[in-house]
C-alpha positions in Angstrom: -31.9 -62.0 24.8 -35.1 -60.8 23.1 -36.0 -58.7 26.2 -32.6 -57.2 26.3 -32.7 -56.4 22.6 -36.1 -54.8 23.1 -34.9 -52.7 26.1 -31.8 -51.6 24.1 -34.0 -50.6 21.1 -36.4 -48.8 23.5 -33.4 -46.9 25.0 -32.0 -46.0 21.6 -35.4 -44.7 20.5 -35.7 -42.6 23.6 -32.2 -41.3 23.1 -33.0 -40.5 19.4 -36.2 -38.7 20.5 -34.3 -36.7 23.1 -31.7 -35.7 20.5 -34.4 -34.8 18.0 -36.1 -32.6 20.7 -32.8 -31.1 21.7 -32.1 -30.3 18.1 -35.5 -28.7 17.6 -35.2 -26.3 20.6 -31.6 -25.5 19.6 -32.6 -24.8 16.0 -35.5 -22.6 17.3 -33.2 -20.5 19.5 -30.5 -20.4 16.7 -33.2 -19.1 14.3 -34.3 -16.4 16.6 -30.6 -15.4 17.2 -29.9 -15.2 13.5 -33.1 -13.2 12.9 -32.1 -10.6 15.5 -28.5 -10.5 14.2 -29.6 -9.8 10.6 -32.3 -7.3 11.5 -31.9 -3.7 10.2 -30.6 -2.4 12.4 -29.1 -5.5 14.1 -30.5 -6.3 17.6 -27.3 -7.7 19.0 -28.5 -7.8 22.7 -31.5 -10.0 21.8 -29.3 -12.2 19.6 -26.9 -12.7 22.5 -29.8 -13.5 24.9 -31.1 -16.2 22.5 -27.7 -17.9 22.3 -27.1 -17.7 26.0 -30.5 -19.4 26.5 -28.9 -22.6 25.0 -26.7 -23.4 28.0 -29.4 -24.0 30.7 -30.6 -26.9 28.6 -27.3 -28.7 29.2 -26.7 -29.3 25.5 -24.4 -32.0 24.1 -20.7 -31.0 23.7 -21.1 -30.3 19.9 -23.9 -27.8 20.5 -22.2 -26.3 23.5 -18.9 -25.7 21.6 -20.7 -24.3 18.5 -22.8 -21.9 20.7 -19.7 -20.7 22.5 -18.2 -20.0 19.0 -21.3 -18.2 17.8 -21.5 -16.1 21.0 -17.7 -15.3 20.8 -18.0 -14.3 17.1 -21.1 -12.0 17.7 -19.5 -10.3 20.7 -16.2 -9.9 18.9 -17.6 -8.5 15.7 -20.5 -6.4 17.0 -19.6 -5.3 20.6 -16.7 -3.9 22.5 -17.0 -6.7 25.2 -13.7 -8.4 24.3 -13.4 -10.1 27.7 -16.7 -12.1 27.2 -15.8 -12.7 23.5 -12.5 -14.1 24.6 -14.0 -16.3 27.3 -16.5 -17.9 24.8 -13.9 -18.4 22.1 -11.5 -20.0 24.6 -14.3 -22.4 25.7 -15.2 -23.2 22.1 -11.5 -24.0 21.3 -11.1 -26.1 24.4 -14.3 -28.2 24.0 -14.0 -28.7 20.3 -10.6 -30.3 20.6 -12.2 -33.1 22.5 -14.7 -33.8 19.7 -13.7 -35.9 16.7 -14.7 -34.7 13.2 -15.4 -31.1 14.3 -12.9 -29.2 12.3 -15.0 -26.1 11.3 -15.8 -25.1 14.8 -12.4 -26.0 16.1 -10.3 -24.1 13.6 -12.7 -21.1 13.3 -12.5 -20.7 17.1 -8.7 -20.8 16.9 -8.6 -18.3 14.0 -11.0 -15.8 15.7 -9.4 -16.2 19.1 -5.9 -15.5 17.7 -7.3 -12.3 16.0 -8.8 -11.2 19.3 -5.5 -11.8 21.1 -3.7 -9.7 18.5 -6.3 -6.9 18.9 -5.5 -7.0 22.6 -1.8 -6.9 22.0 -1.4 -10.4 23.3 0.6 -11.6 20.3 2.6 -14.1 22.5 -0.7 -15.9 23.1 -1.8 -15.8 19.5 1.3 -17.5 18.1 1.3 -20.8 20.0 -2.5 -21.0 19.5 -2.0 -20.7 15.7 0.9 -23.1 15.7 -1.1 -25.8 17.5 -4.1 -25.3 15.2 -1.7 -25.6 12.1 -0.2 -28.8 13.6 -3.5 -30.5 14.0 -5.2 -29.3 10.8 -3.0 -31.1 8.3 -5.9 -33.3 7.2 -8.1 -30.3 6.6 -6.6 -28.5 3.6 -8.7 -25.3 3.7 -8.1 -24.6 7.3 -4.5 -25.6 7.2 -3.8 -23.1 4.4 -5.9 -20.4 6.0 -4.1 -20.7 9.4 -0.7 -20.7 7.7 -1.7 -17.5 5.9 -2.9 -16.0 9.2 0.3 -16.8 11.1 2.4 -15.5 8.2 0.4 -12.3 8.3 1.0 -12.0 12.1 4.8 -12.3 11.6 4.6 -9.7 8.8 2.8 -7.2 11.1 5.7 -7.8 13.6 8.2 -7.1 10.8 9.5 -10.7 11.1 9.5 -11.2 7.4 12.0 -14.1 7.5 9.5 -16.2 9.6 6.6 -15.1 7.4 8.4 -16.1 4.2 9.3 -19.5 5.8 5.6 -20.1 6.6 4.5 -19.1 3.1 7.1 -21.5 1.7 5.6 -24.3 3.9 2.2 -23.4 2.6 3.2 -23.5 -1.0 4.7 -27.0 -0.6 1.6 -28.2 1.2 -0.7 -26.8 -1.5 1.5 -28.6 -4.1 1.2 -31.9 -2.2 -2.7 -31.6 -1.9 -2.9 -30.8 -5.6 -3.8 -27.1 -5.4 -1.7 -25.2 -7.9 -3.9 -22.1 -7.5 -3.3 -21.8 -3.7 0.4 -22.7 -4.3 0.6 -19.6 -6.5 -1.1 -17.5 -3.8 1.5 -18.6 -1.3 4.4 -18.0 -3.6 3.1 -14.6 -4.8 2.7 -13.6 -1.1 6.2 -14.7 -0.4 7.4 -12.7 -3.5 5.7 -9.6 -2.1 7.6 -10.0 1.2 10.9 -10.7 -0.5 10.4 -7.4 -2.4 9.8 -5.6 0.9 13.0 -7.2 2.2 14.9 -6.2 -1.0 16.0 -9.8 -1.5 16.1 -9.2 -5.3 18.2 -12.3 -6.1 15.5 -14.5 -4.6 12.6 -12.5 -6.1 13.6 -13.1 -9.8 13.4 -17.0 -9.9 10.3 -16.9 -7.6 8.4 -14.6 -9.9 9.5 -16.6 -12.9 8.1 -19.8 -11.3 4.9 -17.9 -10.4 4.4 -16.7 -14.0 4.6 -20.3 -15.2 2.2 -21.6 -12.6 -0.3 -18.8 -13.3 -0.2 -19.4 -17.1 -0.5 -23.2 -16.8 -3.3 -23.2 -14.2 -6.7 -23.9 -15.7 -9.6 -23.1 -13.5 -12.2 -20.5 -12.6 -11.5 -17.5 -15.0 -11.9 -14.9 -12.3 -9.4 -16.8 -10.0 -7.0 -17.1 -12.9 -7.2 -13.5 -13.8 -6.8 -12.4 -10.2 -3.6 -14.5 -9.9 -2.4 -12.7 -13.0 -3.2 -9.3 -11.5 -1.3 -10.2 -8.3 1.7 -11.4 -10.4 1.7 -8.3 -12.6 1.3 -5.9 -9.7 4.4 -7.4 -8.1 6.3 -7.0 -11.4 5.2 -3.4 -11.9 6.0 -2.4 -8.3 9.4 -4.1 -8.6 10.2 -2.0 -11.7 8.9 1.2 -10.1 10.8 0.5 -6.9 13.9 0.2 -9.1 13.1 3.5 -10.8 12.8 1.8 -14.2 9.8 3.8 -15.4 10.3 3.0 -19.1 11.0 -0.7 -18.7 7.7 -1.2 -16.7 5.4 -0.1 -19.6 4.7 -3.5 -21.1 3.9 -5.0 -17.7 1.7 -2.1 -16.8 -0.2 -2.4 -20.1 -0.8 -6.1 -19.5 -2.0 -5.3 -16.0 -4.5 -2.7 -17.3 -5.8 -5.2 -20.0 -6.1 -7.9 -17.3 -8.3 -5.7 -15.0 -10.5 -4.9 -18.0 -10.9 -8.6 -18.6 -11.9 -9.2 -15.0 -14.5 -6.4 -15.0 -16.3 -8.3 -17.8 -16.4 -11.6 -16.0 -19.3 -12.7 -13.8 -18.5 -14.4 -10.5 -18.8 -18.1 -10.8 -20.7 -19.5 -7.8 -19.7 -23.1 -8.4 -17.4 -24.1 -5.5 -14.0 -25.6 -6.4 -13.7 -29.4 -6.0 -10.5 -29.0 -4.1 -11.2 -27.4 -0.6 -7.6 -25.9 -0.7 -8.7 -23.7 -3.6 -11.3 -21.9 -1.5 -9.3 -18.6 -1.4 -9.4 -15.3 -3.2 -6.7 -12.7 -3.2 -8.8 -9.5 -3.4 -12.3 -8.6 -4.5 -12.2 -7.4 -8.1 -13.4 -3.9 -7.0 -10.3 -3.6 -4.8 -8.1 -4.9 -7.6 -9.5 -2.1 -9.8 -8.4 0.6 -7.3 -5.0 -1.1 -7.0 -4.4 -1.0 -10.7 -5.4 2.7 -10.7 -2.9 3.2 -7.9 0.1 1.6 -9.6 -0.8 3.6 -12.8 -0.7 6.8 -10.7 2.6 5.8 -9.2 4.0 5.2 -12.7 2.6 8.5 -14.1 4.1 10.5 -11.2 7.6 8.9 -11.6 7.4 9.5 -15.4 6.2 13.1 -14.9 2.8 12.6 -16.6 1.0 14.7 -14.0 -2.3 15.2 -15.8 -2.5 11.5 -16.3 -1.7 10.9 -12.6 -4.4 13.4 -11.6 -7.0 11.8 -13.9 -6.4 8.3 -12.5 -6.2 9.5 -8.9 -9.7 11.1 -9.3 -11.1 7.9 -10.7 -9.5 5.8 -7.9 -10.8 8.2 -5.2 -14.3 8.1 -6.7 -14.2 4.3 -6.7 -12.9 4.3 -3.1 -15.7 6.6 -2.0 -18.3 4.1 -3.3 -16.5 1.1 -1.8 -16.0 2.6 1.7 -19.8 3.1 2.0 -20.1 -0.7 2.1 -16.7 -1.9 3.1 -14.5 -0.8 6.0 -11.5 -3.0 4.9 -8.2 -1.5 6.2 -6.6 -2.0 2.8 -8.9 0.7 1.3 -7.6 3.2 3.8 -4.0 2.3 2.8 -4.9 2.8 -0.9 -6.4 6.1 0.0 -3.3 7.4 1.9 -1.0 6.4 -1.0 -3.2 8.0 -3.6 -3.4 11.2 -1.5 0.4 11.3 -1.1 0.8 11.2 -4.9 -1.9 13.8 -5.7 -0.3 16.1 -3.1 3.0 15.8 -5.0 1.2 16.4 -8.2 -0.5 19.6 -7.0 2.7 21.0 -5.5 4.6 20.5 -8.8 1.8 22.0 -10.9 1.5 25.1 -8.7 -1.6 24.3 -6.7 -0.2 24.4 -3.2 -3.3 25.8 -1.6 -5.3 22.8 -2.9 -2.6 20.5 -1.9 -2.7 21.9 1.6 -6.2 20.6 2.0 -4.7 17.1 1.5 -1.2 17.5 2.9 1.9 19.7 2.7 5.5 19.6 1.8 7.6 22.4 3.4 10.1 22.7 0.6 7.4 23.9 -1.9 6.6 26.9 0.3 10.2 27.7 0.9 10.1 26.9 4.7 13.5 25.4 4.8 13.9 25.2 8.6 10.6 23.3 8.8 11.6 21.1 5.9 14.8 20.2 7.6 12.9 19.4 10.8 10.4 17.1 9.0 13.1 15.3 7.0 15.3 14.8 10.1 12.3 13.4 12.0 11.5 11.1 9.1 15.1 10.0 9.0 15.0 9.1 12.7 11.9 7.0 12.3 12.9 4.8 9.4 15.1 1.7 9.1 14.1 1.1 5.4 17.2 1.6 3.3 15.5 2.9 0.2 13.4 5.4 2.2 16.5 6.4 4.1 18.3 7.2 0.8 15.2 9.1 -0.5 15.1 11.3 2.7 18.8 11.9 2.8 18.8 13.0 -0.9 15.9 15.5 -0.1 17.6 16.7 3.0 20.8 17.4 1.1 18.9 19.4 -1.4 17.5 21.5 1.4 20.9 22.2 2.8 22.3 23.1 -0.6 19.4 25.7 -1.0 20.1 27.1 2.4 23.8 28.0 1.5 26.6 27.8 3.9 24.7 27.2 7.2 25.2 23.4 7.3 28.4 22.8 5.4 29.8 20.0 7.6 26.5 18.1 7.7 26.0 18.5 4.0 29.5 17.1 3.2 28.7 14.2 5.4 25.4 13.5 3.6 26.9 13.9 0.2 29.5 11.3 1.0 26.7 8.9 1.9 24.8 9.5 -1.3 27.7 9.3 -3.8 26.4 7.2 -6.7 29.9 6.9 -8.1 31.1 5.0 -5.0 28.9 4.3 -2.0 25.2 4.6 -2.7 23.4 1.8 -0.7 20.4 1.4 -3.0 19.8 -0.2 -6.4 16.9 2.1 -7.5 17.6 3.6 -10.9 15.5 6.7 -10.1 17.2 7.3 -6.7 20.6 6.9 -8.2 19.8 9.4 -11.0 18.4 11.8 -8.3 21.6 11.5 -6.3 23.7 12.5 -9.4 21.4 15.5 -9.8 21.9 16.6 -6.2 25.7 16.2 -6.5 25.5 18.3 -9.7 23.4 20.9 -7.9 26.0 21.1 -5.1 28.9 21.4 -7.6 27.0 24.2 -9.4 26.6 26.2 -6.2 30.3 25.6 -5.4 31.3 27.0 -8.9 32.8 23.7 -10.0 31.1 23.8 -13.3 32.9 20.9 -15.1 32.2 18.6 -12.2 28.6 19.7 -12.2 28.2 19.0 -15.9 29.6 15.5 -15.5 27.1 14.7 -12.7 24.2 16.2 -14.7 25.0 14.4 -17.9 25.0 11.2 -15.9 21.5 12.2 -14.6 20.3 12.9 -18.1 21.6 9.6 -19.4 19.8 7.7 -16.6 16.6 9.8 -16.7 16.3 9.6 -20.5 16.8 5.8 -20.3 13.7 5.4 -18.1 11.5 8.4 -19.1 12.0 10.2 -15.7 10.7 13.4 -17.3 10.8 15.8 -14.3 14.4 14.8 -13.5 15.3 15.3 -17.2 13.7 18.8 -17.2 15.5 19.8 -14.0 18.8 18.6 -15.4 18.4 20.3 -18.7 17.6 23.7 -17.2 20.5 23.4 -14.7 22.9 22.5 -17.5 21.5 25.5 -19.5 22.2 27.7 -16.5 25.8 26.4 -16.3 26.4 27.1 -20.0 24.9 30.5 -19.6 27.2 31.4 -16.8 30.2 30.1 -18.9 29.1 32.3 -21.8 28.1 29.5 -24.1 24.8 30.9 -25.1 24.1 28.5 -28.0 24.6 25.4 -25.9 22.6 27.1 -23.1 19.7 27.6 -25.5 19.9 24.0 -26.7 19.3 22.9 -23.1 16.7 25.5 -21.9 14.3 25.2 -24.9 13.6 21.4 -24.5 13.6 21.9 -20.7 10.8 24.5 -21.1 8.9 22.2 -23.5 9.1 19.3 -21.2 8.2 21.4 -18.1 5.1 22.7 -20.0 4.1 19.1 -20.9 4.3 17.9 -17.3 3.4 20.7 -16.3 6.0 21.7 -13.7 5.5 25.3 -12.6 8.8 25.7 -10.8 10.8 24.5 -13.8 8.8 26.7 -16.1 9.5 29.7 -13.9 13.3 28.9 -13.9 13.4 28.2 -17.6 11.5 31.4 -18.6 13.9 33.5 -16.4 16.9 31.9 -18.2 15.3 32.3 -21.6 14.7 36.0 -20.8 18.4 36.5 -19.8 19.7 34.5 -22.8 17.7 36.4 -25.4 18.7 39.7 -23.8 22.4 38.7 -24.0 21.9 37.7 -27.6 20.1 40.9 -28.5 16.8 39.2 -29.3 14.5 41.9 -27.8 11.2 40.4 -28.9 12.0 36.9 -27.6 13.4 38.4 -24.4 10.1 40.4 -23.9 8.0 37.3 -24.5 10.1 35.2 -22.1 9.9 38.0 -19.5 6.1 38.1 -19.8 6.0 34.3 -19.3 8.2 34.6 -16.3 6.0 37.3 -14.8 2.9 35.2 -15.3 4.4 32.1 -13.7 5.8 34.2 -10.9 2.4 35.8 -10.2 0.6 32.4 -10.2 3.1 30.8 -7.8 3.2 33.9 -5.5 -0.6 34.0 -5.3 -0.7 30.2 -4.6 2.0 30.6 -2.0 0.2 33.4 -0.1 -3.1 31.5 -0.2 -1.4 28.3 1.1 0.5 30.0 3.9 -2.7 31.8 5.1 -4.7 28.5 5.6 -4.9 27.1 9.2 -3.4 23.8 7.9 -0.1 25.6 7.3 0.6 25.1 11.1 1.2 21.4 10.3 4.7 22.3 9.0 5.9 22.7 12.7 4.6 19.3 13.7 7.3 16.7 14.2 6.1 14.8 17.3 3.0 13.7 19.1 -0.6 14.1 17.7 -1.2 16.8 15.0 -1.4 20.3 16.4 -5.0 20.9 15.1 -7.7 18.5 14.2 -8.6 19.7 10.7 -12.0 19.3 9.1 -11.8 17.9 5.6 -12.8 20.5 3.0 -14.0 18.0 0.4 -15.4 15.2 2.6 -13.5 12.4 4.4 -12.5 10.6 1.3 -10.4 13.3 -0.3 -8.4 14.5 2.6 -5.4 13.2 4.4 -6.4 15.2 7.5 -9.2 12.8 8.1 -6.8 9.9 8.3 -4.3 11.5 10.8 
């Protein structure tokens, strides 16, 4: 017995020595690989050689699986050799499933491999992989939550928002069970974001109410708490803006701006949460800062505060330029495109078409109505989104109205579909007000002045209720025009003067041009020669500015984009102000 025990002890010692030796050579190769990976610049080829050198030693399964994961990760992130990356990640996933207590390698392999499958357009391979990983990860809270988020994101990219919402609901309930109210809030807020995208407003309201309670009651890391609050408030603000309720959103927007100021003063707490399910963060605070600038720009544009919109766009683009030097996150490009879209609209309204043309172009502003029709018709064909459809149809109808009698049948058909009195398929306050304005514009051109006044007064009532200043200015000047045609000069003046004041405040060059022409004619009709001369001079100044801007814009090579409705852009334009201020660089 003693001899057997001694032999067993001797064998165990030899096995331990062998394991120790194996660990030492493995650690040496791993150290070399990491040194090459983190060199400046990285020496990826040498890193890969070091990791590949592990396999001839016939390592234990744990080392073999981990090495396959490391190789797959390096090849995936640093090379274009997706075939080898996939092979190593598949081996890591296969081997690690046979090893107990090996969750990090197992689930990281599953997560990376599903990313790679999606990159290769093999979504049908990614889904079952993630589902299996989710099924076997229920005892590992961090990975279970992370994989649920990942599968929900995959369904979202496929536009299957119902499945994504279901998964986020499962995640929220799981987080509640494992005692993570923080991650429960993240799941619920993510679900709220998708419900807003789906326009399921009846489900959004109770969900946001619950989220608000969870966020306020949760006591934890201050930065995590404030980031939850930013997420919650961003959803509230975008919900109001999507509904065209520009005035109602102001208290939420103010809270959001205060919240981001608070976050910017807090230092990152490096103490890890005690609950592994809490190891998530929504966005880096630098990204949140850009996002708050972005929703502020969106609000300023809807309200007609164009100087404010321009100021915050400049700040956001400057911040983006700094971030993109260090971070290539796709969300930053999305922020950049939305900001550029808004600054383009801003420049077009304020009479800077040539500048806007360096960043993008809207055909209506340069009076190219055939091109505008082609662009809107193409956009209409490409969208299934109800709100966007209504926005495009409203704009297309205004193009047809301005073109006169060329498209009467099509125009009547469109106007029936955007009749806010009866059958308007959207709930947006702003879009409904705009639809009333378009109906009023059409009635004006048809000479049905009483009907036009009714529509425009409805527009005014709605636009005043929510501070839609540009719509208010347009409605006032059009009403002024109607009263002028009807010979009611006093009432016309009562409309045109505030329209001019509001247009100057925005500033909206086109409405100023229109208002000054009407003021000139009004004062002439009333025998006010001095005021008529002053208004005529203003009209001449605005006309010259817009004409010069128009000529400059149309002479630029980018003007060719107005004919583009299919395929790649006709010309690859070089950005005039660097890649971070031009939409051309993102086409």
